[in-house]
Each structure stands twice: as C-alpha cells, then as structure tokens.
C-alpha positions in Angstrom: 19.2 -20.2 -62.7 21.0 -19.4 -59.5 23.9 -21.5 -58.2 24.7 -21.9 -54.5 27.4 -19.9 -52.9 29.3 -23.1 -52.2 29.4 -24.0 -55.9 30.4 -20.5 -56.9 33.3 -20.6 -54.4 34.5 -24.0 -55.6 34.5 -22.8 -59.2 36.7 -19.8 -58.1 39.0 -22.0 -56.1 39.5 -24.7 -58.8 39.7 -22.2 -61.6 41.3 -19.2 -60.1 42.5 -17.7 -63.4 39.2 -18.1 -65.3 37.2 -14.9 -65.0 34.9 -16.3 -67.6 33.9 -19.3 -65.5 33.6 -17.0 -62.4 31.2 -14.8 -64.3 29.1 -17.8 -65.6 28.9 -19.2 -62.1 27.9 -15.8 -60.5 25.3 -15.1 -63.3 23.8 -18.6 -63.1 24.5 -19.4 -66.7 23.9 -23.0 -67.8 27.0 -22.9 -70.1 29.0 -23.3 -66.9 28.2 -27.0 -67.0 29.9 -27.3 -70.4 33.0 -25.7 -69.1 33.0 -27.9 -66.1 32.4 -31.0 -68.2 35.2 -30.1 -70.6 37.6 -29.6 -67.7 36.7 -32.8 -65.9 36.7 -35.2 -68.8 40.5 -35.5 -69.2 43.1 -37.3 -67.2 46.6 -36.5 -66.4 48.7 -36.4 -69.6 51.3 -39.1 -69.9 54.1 -36.6 -70.3 53.1 -35.0 -67.1 53.3 -38.3 -65.3 56.6 -39.2 -66.8 58.2 -35.8 -66.1 56.9 -35.6 -62.5 59.6 -35.5 -59.9 57.6 -37.0 -57.1 54.5 -39.1 -56.3 53.1 -36.1 -54.3 53.2 -34.0 -57.5 51.1 -36.6 -59.4 48.7 -37.1 -56.4 48.1 -33.3 -56.3 47.2 -33.3 -59.9 44.9 -36.4 -59.4 43.2 -34.8 -56.4 42.5 -31.6 -58.4 41.1 -33.6 -61.3 38.9 -35.6 -58.9 37.6 -32.3 -57.4 36.7 -31.1 -60.9 34.7 -34.2 -61.6 32.9 -33.8 -58.2 32.2 -30.2 -59.0 30.7 -31.1 -62.3 28.4 -33.6 -60.6 27.5 -31.0 -58.0 26.6 -28.6 -60.8 24.4 -31.2 -62.4 22.5 -31.7 -59.2 21.9 -27.9 -58.9 21.1 -27.3 -62.5 18.8 -30.4 -62.9 17.5 -31.2 -59.4 14.6 -33.3 -60.8 17.0 -35.7 -62.6 18.8 -36.8 -59.4 
C-alpha cells in the first residue's frame, strides 16, 4: 500500500519524534493505522486540564487531539477506499 504525500507529511508533523511512525507511513505499512488509532482514542487527561495555566494551553491540546482523529479517518479512507 502507498500513502499519499499529504498523509505522510501530516504523520511527521503530528508525531515529530516517532521515527517508527514515519517509517510505517513512508513504507505504506498497514500497522500505521493501529498507531494512529491508539493515539487518537484518548482525551486530554484530567490532571493536564487541572494543571493547565491557560485556556489556550488546553485548546492547543484539544486541537492536536482533533487533528489526530482526523488523520486516523484520513488513513482509513486511503487504506480502505472501498469502505468509504
């Protein structure tokens, strides 16, 4: 399987420190979907919310989480185009 350049770039942007995810994206490995699913299924931990010093800090985390969910959905459309 081959992923689009856009999807690969988004993986690298959202997970800049995960060489493993970069490699899976570049090689078109289906396991990438598992990593994306795992990273998108959580929310913002309660302690993180309680210890935040500003609304902007929480919004930044929420936007990042939303982008991860959207990236997982995009992966699904690329990996399984007949199901969408």
